C-alpha positions as CSV (number, residue, x, y, z in Angstrom):
1,M,17.4,-17.2,-22.5
2,G,19.4,-14.0,-21.9
3,K,18.2,-11.1,-19.8
4,K,17.3,-9.0,-22.9
5,E,15.0,-11.7,-24.1
6,A,13.0,-11.8,-20.9
7,R,9.3,-11.0,-21.3
8,S,6.9,-9.8,-18.6
9,N,3.9,-7.5,-18.0
10,K,5.5,-6.0,-14.9
11,W,8.7,-4.0,-15.2
12,T,10.6,-1.8,-12.7
13,F,12.9,1.1,-13.6
14,I,14.8,3.9,-11.9
15,A,14.7,7.6,-12.8
16,Y,17.0,10.3,-11.5
17,E,15.7,13.7,-10.5
18,E,18.5,15.5,-12.3
19,S,17.6,14.0,-15.7
20,A,13.9,13.0,-15.5
21,P,11.1,15.1,-16.9
22,K,10.2,18.0,-14.6
23,N,6.9,16.4,-13.9
24,L,7.6,12.7,-13.9
25,K,4.1,11.7,-13.0
26,L,2.7,13.6,-15.9
27,A,5.2,12.0,-18.2
28,L,4.2,8.6,-17.0
29,E,0.6,9.3,-17.5
30,A,1.3,10.2,-21.1
31,L,2.5,6.6,-21.6
32,K,-1.1,5.4,-20.8
33,V,0.3,2.4,-18.9
34,P,-0.7,1.7,-15.3
35,F,2.2,2.7,-13.0
36,A,3.3,3.2,-9.4
37,L,6.1,5.5,-8.4
38,S,8.1,5.4,-5.2
39,P,8.7,8.5,-3.0
40,L,11.7,10.5,-4.1
41,H,14.7,8.7,-2.6
42,D,16.8,11.7,-1.6
43,K,18.3,10.4,1.6
44,D,19.9,7.1,0.4
45,V,23.5,6.7,1.4
46,N,26.2,4.9,-0.5
47,M,27.4,2.4,2.1
48,E,30.9,2.3,0.7
49,T,31.6,6.0,0.5
50,G,29.2,7.4,3.0
51,E,27.9,10.0,0.5
52,F,24.4,10.6,-0.5
53,K,23.2,8.9,-3.7
54,K,21.7,10.9,-6.5
55,P,18.0,11.6,-5.7
56,H,15.9,9.1,-7.7
57,W,12.6,7.3,-8.0
58,H,11.8,3.7,-8.4
59,G,8.9,3.0,-10.7
60,V,6.9,0.1,-12.0
61,L,4.9,-0.3,-15.2
62,Y,2.0,-2.8,-15.4
63,F,1.4,-3.5,-19.1
64,D,-1.7,-5.3,-20.3
65,S,0.5,-7.7,-22.3
66,L,3.9,-9.2,-22.2
67,K,6.8,-6.9,-23.1
68,S,10.4,-7.6,-23.8
69,Y,13.4,-6.2,-22.0
70,S,14.3,-4.1,-25.1
71,Q,10.8,-2.8,-25.5
72,V,10.6,-1.5,-22.0
73,S,14.2,-0.3,-21.9
74,E,13.6,1.8,-25.0
75,L,10.4,3.2,-23.7
76,V,11.7,4.4,-20.3
77,S,15.0,5.8,-21.8
78,E,13.2,7.7,-24.6
79,K,10.1,8.9,-22.8
80,L,11.4,9.3,-19.3
81,N,15.0,10.0,-19.9
82,A,15.7,7.2,-17.5
83,P,18.6,4.6,-17.5
84,S,17.9,1.9,-20.0
85,H,18.3,-0.9,-17.4
86,V,15.0,-2.3,-16.4
87,E,14.1,-5.4,-14.4
88,V,11.2,-7.9,-14.2
89,V,9.1,-7.6,-11.1
90,M,9.3,-10.9,-9.3
91,S,7.4,-10.0,-6.2
92,S,4.9,-7.2,-5.4
93,K,5.8,-7.4,-1.7
94,G,9.5,-7.1,-2.6
95,L,8.7,-4.1,-4.8
96,Y,6.8,-2.4,-2.0
97,D,9.7,-3.0,0.4
98,Y,12.0,-1.5,-2.2
99,F,9.8,1.5,-2.7
100,I,10.0,2.6,1.0
101,H,12.7,0.4,2.5
102,A,10.1,-1.3,4.7
103,E,12.2,-4.3,5.6
104,N,15.7,-2.7,5.7
105,P,16.3,-0.8,9.0
106,E,19.8,0.2,7.8
107,K,18.3,2.4,5.1
108,T,16.1,5.5,5.3
109,L,12.5,4.7,5.7
110,Y,10.2,6.5,3.3
111,S,6.5,7.1,3.7
112,K,4.0,4.9,1.9
113,D,1.8,8.0,1.7
114,D,4.2,9.4,-0.8
115,I,3.8,6.6,-3.3
116,Q,2.1,7.8,-6.4
117,S,0.2,6.0,-9.1
118,G,-1.8,6.6,-12.2
119,C,-3.5,5.2,-15.4
120,G,-5.7,2.8,-13.5
121,F,-3.2,1.4,-11.1
122,D,-5.1,0.4,-7.9
123,L,-2.8,1.9,-5.3
124,D,-5.2,1.3,-2.4
125,K,-5.4,-2.4,-3.2
126,F,-1.7,-2.7,-3.7
127,L,-0.9,-1.0,-0.3
128,S,-3.6,-3.1,1.6
129,E,-2.1,-6.3,0.2
130,Q,1.4,-5.4,1.3
131,D,0.6,-3.9,4.7
132,D,-2.2,-6.4,5.6
133,S,-1.3,-7.1,9.2
134,Q,-1.0,-3.4,10.1
135,L,-4.4,-2.7,8.5
136,W,-6.1,-5.6,10.4
137,N,-4.7,-4.3,13.7
138,E,-5.8,-0.8,12.9
139,A,-9.3,-2.0,12.0
140,I,-9.7,-3.9,15.3
141,D,-8.4,-0.9,17.2
142,V,-11.0,1.3,15.6
143,V,-13.8,-1.1,16.7
144,E,-12.5,-1.2,20.3
145,Q,-11.6,2.5,20.7
146,N,-15.0,3.6,19.4
147,N,-16.9,0.9,21.2
148,F,-18.6,-0.1,18.0
149,T,-21.2,-2.9,18.2
150,E,-23.1,-2.4,15.0
151,F,-21.7,-3.1,11.5
152,E,-23.2,0.1,10.2
153,E,-21.3,2.2,12.7
154,L,-18.0,0.7,11.5
155,V,-18.8,1.1,7.8
156,T,-19.9,4.8,8.3
157,Y,-16.6,5.5,10.2
158,A,-14.5,3.9,7.4
159,R,-16.3,5.8,4.7
160,K,-15.6,9.1,6.4
161,N,-12.1,8.4,7.5
162,K,-10.2,5.6,5.6
163,S,-10.9,4.1,2.2
164,L,-8.4,1.3,2.8
165,L,-10.2,0.3,5.9
166,L,-13.5,0.3,4.1
167,K,-12.1,-2.1,1.4
168,L,-10.9,-4.5,4.1
169,I,-14.3,-4.4,5.8
170,V,-16.1,-5.1,2.5
171,N,-13.8,-8.0,1.7
172,K,-13.9,-9.5,5.2
173,T,-17.6,-8.8,6.1
174,Y,-18.1,-12.1,7.8
175,F,-15.1,-11.6,10.2
176,F,-16.2,-8.0,11.2
177,A,-19.8,-9.0,11.5
178,K,-18.9,-11.8,14.0
179,L,-16.5,-9.5,15.9
180,L,-19.3,-6.9,16.3
181,D,-21.8,-9.6,17.2
182,S,-19.4,-10.9,19.9
183,R,-18.9,-7.4,21.3
184,R,-22.6,-6.7,21.3
185,Y,-23.4,-10.0,23.1
186,K,-20.7,-9.3,25.7
187,Q,-22.2,-5.8,26.4
188,D,-25.7,-7.2,26.6
189,E,-24.6,-9.9,29.0
190,M,-22.8,-7.4,31.2
191,T,-25.9,-5.2,31.2
192,R,-28.1,-8.2,32.1
193,K,-25.9,-9.1,35.0
194,C,-25.9,-5.5,36.3
195,Q,-29.6,-5.5,36.2
196,V,-29.9,-8.8,38.1
197,R,-27.4,-7.6,40.7
198,K,-29.3,-4.3,41.1
199,K,-32.6,-6.2,41.5
200,D,-31.0,-8.5,44.1
201,D,-29.8,-5.5,46.0
202,D,-33.2,-3.9,45.9
203,D,-34.8,-7.0,47.3
204,V,-32.5,-7.1,50.3
């Protein structure tokens, strides 16, 4: 089966700043298809010439049914004034890395905070799935740095400060409950030992 016969519900495309609609996100929202859009890649360098590439975005469309190459190609070229070449998304992790150059130290690293989305695309879930290890470390750091021992304390902090952290806590309640139980037990044990030591000193 040739490339143009490929069918998928996840397609990626590229749009150049010089030719894309002035408000690309608004144009994407008009398609009524869940989407994510990379930060503007305005610092990419052509390795062969050493010159900056044209500023551009990488985008992905998540359709609710399978679409052919030609269907998606026509859509992005007509509605977004983007190049007609589109590609099937083979890996969400690979797409995330491509969006910000997360795994390519030779290229400019872009901020994940500049990734945009719309039409129901769950960006928080997407980011948490890609950056899982960092989020876990951050969550444990929050517990230790704030000396939390109660689950409610951690949930309250996450609600006020970080929605991604709150989702992780909700999805991994058992782990965090056990972590906090362990910390509370350790603190109680230290307090008990201090009290025993003080009592022994008083008896001397």
